[in-house]
C-alpha angles and dihedrals in degrees: 000000000000120000115252125220090226113075122227110283117251122244105284098179108133118238114217115223127186117206138173119218131191116258092250092054090046090053091049089053092049090049091048092052089052090052091046089054091051093047098045104023092237129101116225130183116247087239087065094047098048098069090049092047092051093047091050090049093051093044090054097048099095093180092057093044091052094048094046094050126202118339116237 
C-alpha cells in the first residue's frame, strides 16, 4: 500500500472523568462561563470549558513540557 502524507490519526476516544470541586472553585467556573458568554456571544457549559482550560494550562507549563520530553 502506498504511503500517505497524512500520518495515522491518534486515538481520539474521549475519556470520561468525574471530579469533585470545592464550592468556591465551582462559583469561579460559573463566573468564567458567564464572562466567556459575554466575550464570545455564546453560552457554554462549564463541563465544556474545563477540558479546554486544562489543555491550555498544560500547554503553557514549560517546566512540565521540558520534563516530559517529546511525545511519540
